[in-house]
DOLO-121799 format. One record per residue (C-alpha): residue in one letter; x, y, z. Coordinates in Angstrom, 3 decimals. Example, Ala and Ser with C-alpha at 12.3 -4.5 7.8 and 13.67 -1.06 7.14 Angstrom:
! DOLO-121799
TORTI  kollum         u         v         w
TORTI       a    12.300    -4.500     7.800
TORTI       s    13.670    -1.060     7.140
This chain:
! DOLO-121799
TORTI  kollum         u         v         w
TORTI       m    53.680    28.072    64.838
TORTI       n    53.096    24.539    66.114
TORTI       a    50.648    22.375    64.169
TORTI       p    47.400    21.406    65.926
TORTI       v    47.623    18.170    67.894
TORTI       p    45.290    15.456    66.542
TORTI       s    42.600    14.374    68.940
TORTI       y    41.836    10.868    70.193
TORTI       f    39.900    10.527    66.948
TORTI       g    42.870    11.528    64.792
TORTI       l    41.196    14.763    63.627
TORTI       t    41.959    18.412    64.236
TORTI       d    39.234    20.312    62.373
TORTI       p    35.441    20.149    62.732
TORTI       i    33.444    18.249    60.118
TORTI       k    32.410    20.556    57.266
TORTI       y    29.542    20.626    54.788
TORTI       e    30.824    19.697    51.307
TORTI       g    27.571    19.010    49.450
TORTI       p    25.933    15.915    47.875
TORTI       s    28.674    15.459    45.275
TORTI       s    31.418    15.044    47.898
TORTI       t    33.062    11.628    48.244
TORTI       n    34.604    12.473    51.618
TORTI       p    33.147    10.081    54.242
TORTI       l    34.001    12.555    56.981
TORTI       a    32.082    15.472    55.517
TORTI       y    28.446    16.481    55.661
TORTI       h    26.792    15.847    52.309
TORTI       y    23.312    17.114    53.244
TORTI       y    23.664    18.788    56.641
TORTI       d    24.308    22.440    55.888
TORTI       k    23.646    23.878    59.336
TORTI       n    22.892    27.372    58.025
TORTI       r    20.515    26.300    55.246
TORTI       i    16.999    27.609    55.836
TORTI       v    14.322    24.911    55.770
TORTI       a    10.698    25.703    56.594
TORTI       g    11.701    29.065    58.047
TORTI       r    14.512    27.887    60.322
TORTI       s    18.121    26.856    59.910
TORTI       m    18.865    23.145    59.734
TORTI       e    20.819    23.429    62.957
TORTI       d    17.865    25.010    64.748
TORTI       h    15.377    22.495    63.326
TORTI       l    17.344    19.356    64.140
TORTI       r    19.045    20.457    67.373
TORTI       f    21.459    17.517    67.476
TORTI       a    22.868    16.324    70.790
TORTI       v    25.585    13.735    71.455
TORTI       c    24.909    11.499    74.436
TORTI       y    27.556    10.763    77.043
TORTI       w    26.485     7.194    77.867
TORTI       h    26.616     5.167    74.654
TORTI       s    29.340     7.296    73.093
TORTI       f    31.792     7.366    76.001
TORTI       s    30.602     4.992    78.736
TORTI       w    29.449     1.873    76.876
TORTI       p    32.324    -0.627    76.486
TORTI       g    30.887    -2.506    73.501
TORTI       g    29.281    -5.443    75.284
TORTI       d    26.075    -7.291    74.459
TORTI       p    24.038   -10.019    76.214
TORTI       f    26.560   -12.622    75.060
TORTI       g    29.916   -10.856    75.123
TORTI       g    31.911    -8.252    77.008
TORTI       e    34.035    -5.223    76.245
TORTI       t    35.371    -4.716    72.721
TORTI       f    36.193    -0.991    72.541
TORTI       l    39.037    -0.796    75.097
TORTI       r    38.602     2.942    75.597
TORTI       p    41.636     4.290    77.516
TORTI       w    39.500     6.337    79.929
TORTI       m    37.749     3.139    81.059
TORTI       h    40.966     1.566    82.358
TORTI       g    42.960     2.950    85.261
TORTI       s    43.314     3.027    89.011
TORTI       d    41.964     6.563    89.552
TORTI       p    38.224     6.820    88.699
TORTI       m    38.158    10.606    88.970
TORTI       a    41.126    10.977    86.629
TORTI       m    39.394     8.679    84.151
TORTI       a    36.209    10.765    84.395
TORTI       k    38.181    13.916    83.580
TORTI       a    39.841    12.184    80.625
TORTI       k    36.416    11.090    79.402
TORTI       a    35.222    14.701    79.571
TORTI       d    38.208    15.780    77.461
TORTI       v    37.327    13.271    74.730
TORTI       a    33.603    14.048    74.931
TORTI       f    33.976    17.770    74.401
TORTI       d    36.485    17.071    71.638
TORTI       l    33.844    15.009    69.791
TORTI       f    31.192    17.689    70.329
TORTI       k    33.566    20.177    68.691
TORTI       l    34.504    17.882    65.802
TORTI       l    30.854    17.222    64.964
TORTI       d    29.960    20.916    65.400
TORTI       v    26.735    20.043    67.227
TORTI       p    24.865    22.488    69.463
TORTI       f    24.049    20.117    72.354
TORTI       y    25.030    17.142    74.507
TORTI       t    23.268    15.030    77.168
TORTI       f    24.348    13.000    80.221
TORTI       h    23.398    10.851    83.216
TORTI       d    25.180    11.395    86.523
TORTI       a    26.711     7.907    86.269
TORTI       d    28.142     8.688    82.825
TORTI       v    30.176    11.691    83.849
TORTI       a    31.301    10.728    87.366
TORTI       p    32.251     7.554    89.268
TORTI       v    29.272     5.888    90.959
TORTI       g    29.497     6.019    94.761
TORTI       e    28.300     3.324    97.140
TORTI       t    26.755     5.822    99.565
TORTI       i    24.695     8.815    98.544
TORTI       n    27.240    11.261    99.966
TORTI       e    30.120     9.631    98.100
TORTI       h    28.071     9.598    94.905
TORTI       l    27.058    13.251    95.140
TORTI       s    30.600    14.304    96.036
TORTI       n    31.970    12.610    92.919
TORTI       f    29.266    14.167    90.778
TORTI       a    29.857    17.655    92.202
TORTI       a    33.581    17.459    91.473
TORTI       i    33.102    16.450    87.830
TORTI       l    30.292    18.966    87.416
TORTI       d    32.874    21.702    87.987
TORTI       v    34.985    20.201    85.189
TORTI       i    32.040    20.022    82.781
TORTI       e    30.938    23.561    83.601
TORTI       a    34.417    24.871    82.817
TORTI       k    34.538    22.985    79.527
TORTI       q    31.056    24.070    78.510
TORTI       s    31.938    27.723    79.166
TORTI       t    34.325    27.714    76.202
TORTI       a    32.463    25.222    73.978
TORTI       k    29.714    25.608    71.417
TORTI       a    27.841    22.548    72.703
TORTI       k    25.459    23.260    75.573
TORTI       l    23.335    20.924    77.662
TORTI       l    20.106    19.779    76.020
TORTI       w    19.120    17.771    79.063
TORTI       g    20.523    16.028    82.086
TORTI       t    19.191    12.976    83.873
TORTI       a    19.953    10.491    86.639
TORTI       n    20.829     6.842    86.074
TORTI       l    18.327     5.104    88.362
TORTI       f    18.604     1.655    86.813
TORTI       s    22.169     0.328    86.356
TORTI       h    23.359    -0.157    89.938
TORTI       r    22.085    -3.235    91.769
TORTI       r    20.327    -1.003    94.317
TORTI       f    17.792    -0.207    91.554
TORTI       m    17.073    -3.819    90.584
TORTI       a    13.467    -3.387    91.798
TORTI       g    13.094     0.131    90.457
TORTI       a    13.733     3.600    91.847
TORTI       a    10.496     5.479    92.535
TORTI       t     8.555     2.206    92.479
TORTI       n    10.986     0.277    94.710
TORTI       p     9.462    -1.563    97.696
TORTI       d    12.273    -0.142    99.869
TORTI       p    11.673     3.520   100.824
TORTI       d    15.423     3.985   101.320
TORTI       v    15.926     3.404    97.589
TORTI       f    13.159     5.951    96.942
TORTI       a    15.041     8.453    99.164
TORTI       f    18.410     7.672    97.515
TORTI       s    16.755     8.276    94.138
TORTI       a    15.235    11.543    95.341
TORTI       a    18.634    12.821    96.443
TORTI       t    20.187    11.808    93.124
TORTI       v    17.460    13.437    91.036
TORTI       r    17.600    16.635    93.067
TORTI       a    21.349    16.889    92.431
TORTI       c    20.962    16.149    88.712
TORTI       l    18.046    18.550    88.263
TORTI       e    19.947    21.316    90.028
TORTI       a    23.055    20.534    87.963
TORTI       t    20.989    20.726    84.768
TORTI       h    19.642    24.095    85.887
TORTI       r    23.149    25.314    86.736
TORTI       l    24.470    24.312    83.307
TORTI       g    21.580    25.983    81.488
TORTI       g    19.980    22.703    80.376
TORTI       q    16.770    23.103    78.434
TORTI       n    14.981    19.984    79.723
TORTI       y    15.296    17.325    82.423
TORTI       v    14.661    13.612    81.742
TORTI       l    13.365    11.057    84.247
TORTI       w    13.841     7.284    84.329
TORTI       g    14.220     5.253    81.159
TORTI       g    14.839     2.214    83.339
TORTI       r    13.209    -0.123    85.811
TORTI       e     9.876     1.479    86.713
TORTI       g     7.905    -1.722    86.220
TORTI       y     7.720    -5.291    87.498
TORTI       e     8.497    -8.892    86.538
TORTI       t     5.738   -10.821    88.316
TORTI       i     2.474    -9.885    90.012
TORTI       l     3.212   -12.539    92.671
TORTI       n     5.472   -10.152    94.611
TORTI       t     4.092    -6.802    93.391
TORTI       d     1.527    -4.321    94.696
TORTI       i     0.746    -2.299    91.567
TORTI       g    -1.380     0.227    93.456
TORTI       r     1.454     1.087    95.834
TORTI       e     4.025     1.360    93.063
TORTI       y     1.792     3.542    90.914
TORTI       q     1.223     5.870    93.870
TORTI       q     4.961     6.013    94.620
TORTI       m     5.763     6.874    91.014
TORTI       g     3.118     9.585    90.931
TORTI       r     4.322    11.155    94.144
TORTI       f     7.970    11.028    93.042
TORTI       l     7.230    12.792    89.772
TORTI       s     5.059    15.346    91.553
TORTI       m     7.915    16.129    93.947
TORTI       v    10.307    16.594    91.017
TORTI       v     7.894    19.080    89.421
TORTI       e     7.503    20.893    92.747
TORTI       h    11.293    21.182    93.074
TORTI       k    11.629    22.330    89.479
TORTI       h     9.430    25.321    90.303
TORTI       k    11.184    25.923    93.614
TORTI       i    14.595    26.350    91.957
TORTI       g    13.221    28.242    88.948
TORTI       f    13.965    25.657    86.291
TORTI       k    11.922    26.665    83.236
TORTI       g    12.271    23.630    80.982
TORTI       p     9.905    20.660    80.888
TORTI       i    10.425    17.402    82.728
TORTI       l    10.566    14.592    80.160
TORTI       i     9.531    10.954    80.582
TORTI       e    10.812     8.434    78.074
TORTI       p     8.184     5.812    77.165
TORTI       k     9.902     2.431    77.404
TORTI       p     8.127    -0.920    76.908
TORTI       r     9.137    -4.369    78.129
TORTI       e    12.707    -3.367    78.858
TORTI       p    14.116    -4.169    81.245
TORTI       s    10.930    -5.128    83.115
TORTI       k     8.192    -7.271    81.603
TORTI       h     5.532    -4.730    82.635
TORTI       q     6.748    -1.124    82.364
TORTI       y     4.559     1.629    83.848
TORTI       d     5.818     4.027    81.125
TORTI       y     5.049     1.633    78.246
TORTI       d     4.215     4.107    75.442
TORTI       v     3.016     7.677    74.830
TORTI       a    -0.624     6.806    75.556
TORTI       t     0.278     5.089    78.846
TORTI       v     2.412     8.017    79.987
TORTI       f    -0.355    10.470    79.088
TORTI       g    -2.857     8.561    81.230
TORTI       f    -0.402     8.631    84.129
TORTI       l     0.202    12.367    83.742
TORTI       e    -3.534    13.074    83.527
TORTI       k    -4.173    11.196    86.769
TORTI       w    -1.561    13.214    88.624
TORTI       g    -2.342    16.575    86.960
TORTI       l     1.124    16.938    85.438
TORTI       t     0.488    17.476    81.719
TORTI       d     1.524    21.153    81.915
TORTI       d     4.982    20.391    83.294
TORTI       v     5.830    16.939    81.973
TORTI       k     6.268    15.915    78.327
TORTI       v     7.678    12.853    76.583
TORTI       n    11.060    11.999    75.137
TORTI       i    10.310     9.565    72.288
TORTI       e    12.659     6.901    70.942
TORTI       q    12.237     4.900    67.728
TORTI       n    13.468     1.647    69.243
TORTI       h    10.991     1.908    72.113
TORTI       a     8.128     2.760    69.759
TORTI       i     8.807    -0.401    67.754
TORTI       l     9.071    -2.574    70.880
TORTI       a     5.684    -1.206    71.982
TORTI       g     4.139    -2.300    68.701
TORTI       h     3.942     1.195    67.206
TORTI       s     5.676     3.064    64.424
TORTI       f     8.044     5.916    65.230
TORTI       e     5.812     8.441    63.470
TORTI       h     2.744     7.182    65.378
TORTI       e     4.302     8.013    68.738
TORTI       i     5.426    11.431    67.469
TORTI       a     1.973    12.249    66.069
TORTI       l     0.172    11.044    69.195
TORTI       a     2.425    13.073    71.480
TORTI       y     1.610    16.213    69.502
TORTI       a    -2.106    15.344    69.483
TORTI       l    -2.095    14.952    73.270
TORTI       g    -0.004    18.078    73.826
TORTI       i     2.940    16.301    75.468
TORTI       f     5.605    16.241    72.737
TORTI       g     9.014    17.163    74.123
TORTI       s    12.132    15.634    72.623
TORTI       v    13.437    12.657    70.602
TORTI       d    16.137    10.046    71.134
TORTI       l    17.385     9.397    67.630
TORTI       n    18.219     5.765    66.964
TORTI       r    16.690     2.687    65.381
TORTI       g    16.078    -0.939    66.292
TORTI       d    16.608    -4.154    64.414
TORTI       a    13.361    -5.856    63.383
TORTI       l    15.064    -9.252    63.616
TORTI       l    16.165    -8.763    67.227
TORTI       g    13.868    -8.468    70.220
TORTI       w    15.769    -5.983    72.328
TORTI       d    16.823    -2.351    72.313
TORTI       t    19.724    -2.381    69.830
TORTI       d    20.067     1.431    69.735
TORTI       q    21.594     1.589    66.256
TORTI       f    22.321     4.900    64.579
TORTI       a    19.309     6.100    62.564
TORTI       m    19.986     5.672    58.839
TORTI       d    16.482     5.251    57.371
TORTI       a    15.682     8.426    55.413
TORTI       g    12.183     7.202    54.606
TORTI       e    11.208     6.689    58.234
TORTI       l    12.761     9.982    59.314
TORTI       t    10.943    11.801    56.508
TORTI       l     7.609    10.695    57.961
TORTI       v     8.724    11.700    61.457
TORTI       l     9.942    15.124    60.378
TORTI       h     6.831    15.684    58.275
TORTI       e     4.763    15.233    61.454
TORTI       m     7.097    17.527    63.351
TORTI       l     7.089    20.284    60.727
TORTI       k     3.280    20.262    60.694
TORTI       h     3.376    21.171    64.381
TORTI       g     6.305    23.592    64.361
TORTI       g     9.059    21.129    65.307
TORTI       f    11.097    21.306    68.491
TORTI       s    10.844    24.014    71.109
TORTI       t    13.133    22.973    73.983
TORTI       g    13.814    19.423    72.719
TORTI       g    16.151    18.051    70.088
TORTI       f    17.454    14.949    68.322
TORTI       n    19.642    13.216    70.892
TORTI       f    21.894    10.464    69.548
TORTI       d    20.948     7.763    72.036
TORTI       a    22.717     5.327    69.736
TORTI       k    25.533     2.798    69.897
TORTI       i    28.078     1.986    67.262
TORTI       r    28.229    -1.772    66.706
TORTI       r    30.583    -3.709    68.980
TORTI       q    32.717    -4.627    65.950
TORTI       s    33.235    -0.917    65.138
TORTI       i    36.312    -0.683    67.329
TORTI       d    38.263     2.175    65.734
TORTI       p    37.848     5.623    67.346
TORTI       i    36.930     7.148    63.978
TORTI       d    33.920     4.794    63.779
TORTI       l    32.215     6.875    66.480
TORTI       v    32.713    10.043    64.437
TORTI       q    31.570     8.368    61.232
TORTI       a    28.364     7.053    62.814
TORTI       h    27.317    10.509    63.961
TORTI       v    28.242    12.130    60.638
TORTI       g    26.202     9.570    58.704
TORTI       s    23.113     9.838    60.874
TORTI       i    23.263    13.645    60.943
TORTI       d    23.352    13.623    57.144
TORTI       i    20.399    11.233    56.832
TORTI       a    18.313    13.334    59.218
TORTI       a    19.176    16.468    57.226
TORTI       r    18.161    14.781    53.978
TORTI       a    14.897    13.665    55.582
TORTI       l    14.230    17.224    56.740
TORTI       v    14.466    18.474    53.155
TORTI       n    12.158    15.650    52.013
TORTI       a     9.657    16.532    54.742
TORTI       e     9.666    20.201    53.783
TORTI       k     8.964    19.237    50.158
TORTI       l     6.022    17.039    51.185
TORTI       l     4.644    19.795    53.386
TORTI       n     5.037    22.482    50.708
TORTI       d     3.466    20.271    48.050
TORTI       g     0.423    20.107    50.295
TORTI       v    -0.804    16.853    48.768
TORTI       l    -0.801    14.871    52.016
TORTI       t    -2.358    17.752    53.924
TORTI       k    -5.137    18.077    51.352
TORTI       i    -5.854    14.344    51.408
TORTI       v    -6.249    14.367    55.192
TORTI       n    -8.292    17.595    55.213
TORTI       d   -10.610    16.283    52.503
TORTI       r   -11.078    13.010    54.366
TORTI       y   -12.328    14.790    57.497
TORTI       a   -14.041    17.716    55.751
TORTI       g   -17.480    16.684    57.001
TORTI       w   -16.417    17.396    60.552
TORTI       d   -15.816    21.065    59.667
TORTI       s   -19.555    21.741    59.253
TORTI       a   -21.395    23.787    61.860
TORTI       e   -23.469    20.799    62.959
TORTI       s   -20.432    18.541    63.372
TORTI       q   -18.578    21.209    65.344
TORTI       a   -21.625    21.579    67.612
TORTI       i   -21.458    17.835    68.345
TORTI       l   -17.768    18.042    69.268
TORTI       a   -18.382    21.115    71.423
TORTI       g   -20.909    19.209    73.528
TORTI       k   -23.903    21.172    72.228
TORTI       r   -25.770    18.090    71.038
TORTI       t   -26.984    15.094    73.042
TORTI       l   -26.803    11.469    71.935
TORTI       a   -30.559    11.517    71.367
TORTI       e   -30.379    14.648    69.189
TORTI       v   -27.658    13.169    66.990
TORTI       a   -29.523     9.897    66.708
TORTI       d   -32.809    11.662    65.837
TORTI       r   -31.063    13.645    63.089
TORTI       a   -29.761    10.436    61.540
TORTI       i   -33.247     8.878    61.616
TORTI       a   -34.972    11.980    60.243
TORTI       a   -32.557    12.131    57.307
TORTI       d   -32.738     8.358    56.855
TORTI       l   -28.939     8.340    56.556
TORTI       s   -27.179     5.677    54.512
TORTI       p   -23.471     6.616    54.573
TORTI       k   -21.371     5.314    51.692
TORTI       p   -17.820     4.110    52.405
TORTI       r   -15.013     6.089    50.768
TORTI       s   -11.577     4.798    49.803
TORTI       g    -8.666     5.570    52.101
TORTI       r    -6.361     5.498    49.023
TORTI       q    -3.513     4.092    51.112
TORTI       e    -1.445     2.698    48.241
TORTI       y    -1.703     5.974    46.319
TORTI       i    -0.539     7.942    49.345
TORTI       e     2.339     5.561    50.045
TORTI       t     3.391     5.933    46.417
TORTI       l     3.472     9.723    46.747
TORTI       v     5.702     9.504    49.801
TORTI       a     8.031     6.905    48.256
TORTI       r     8.445     8.988    45.106
TORTI       s     9.308    12.057    47.168
TORTI       l    12.381    10.314    48.527
């Protein structure tokens, strides 16, 4: 029998769980996919997905330097042949990591066409390739999306572009990507993540652009129902990048937009740590707010660099931060159709193929460790009790009547005067609580 042929990454067998005592850098130390945590397997809780764009389409450039990775499928005279070679390597990595999902933009998987017909023809041809590969692979599609920001035609946005032809080009692209996601059994569909915003008010009509964006999203939802796609549409809150004023700045901004257009039932959010930080929030804040507003959908798992002012998209390696995030998620039941998508880049100096494998293995392990930490915090019940005790007064019949709209402002005010209230401040005990969390790690 012939020995298995090593892959582009130099590996033949999927990464295995070897436990915390293992010294193997290419083994899972904490991610035991079948381990039951809070009533579900680790694999089902974390729902990892490998993204096509950073992992296979990004050449390793930054604002001050170009390509460093020299991936073989990025160099050649036949774009379609290179796209097929990229698909081979992508599905090989999905298998090596033993993850249940992957994600893509149209421009990641197929050559970008200059005209809409050329673009859709390229996409359709590669879609057949991906469908065939997925049919024999473990990894299925978590979500698909359209790249409506990289090509120069989108320099002034897609849905919010002042040129209606760009709006129409975008509509055709999204329709194809939404239908492709449906065909591949994708569980969600993501919109934008790019240039829906503006640089200067001097050449911008905000009212027009807001209306265009609302109508575009409404049409996507209408088409979702027309073709029978059951998953949610996801918007990714994205501040100050690339535009100075993004219309999808943070979770609260997106919620206001969805409320205005009556889309909260069909549209949720895809939250990213790096974007949360750039918006001036913590990762766990955006997660908690999305649950509170009923629009939590999925998560792009990465991290930013506090010393740099742009979206660095580094692999998430902070167990403390992820513990807080997963604690919030476990309180609300975790993912339904969403998952942890590795929207993350290896550093441009990490030029060996195995570096891409190692980055995913490390981040998967840290997320698994954080999941166990979060379960412990939740089972201990200390944090839950502290929060419940702090708001206990609002559980009274009178307080519930206020919240239910059964009391007027005058009635509440008169009650305070009649009782001659003099409320005494109570400690928030922040340092004590932070100590409990730190010790749990």
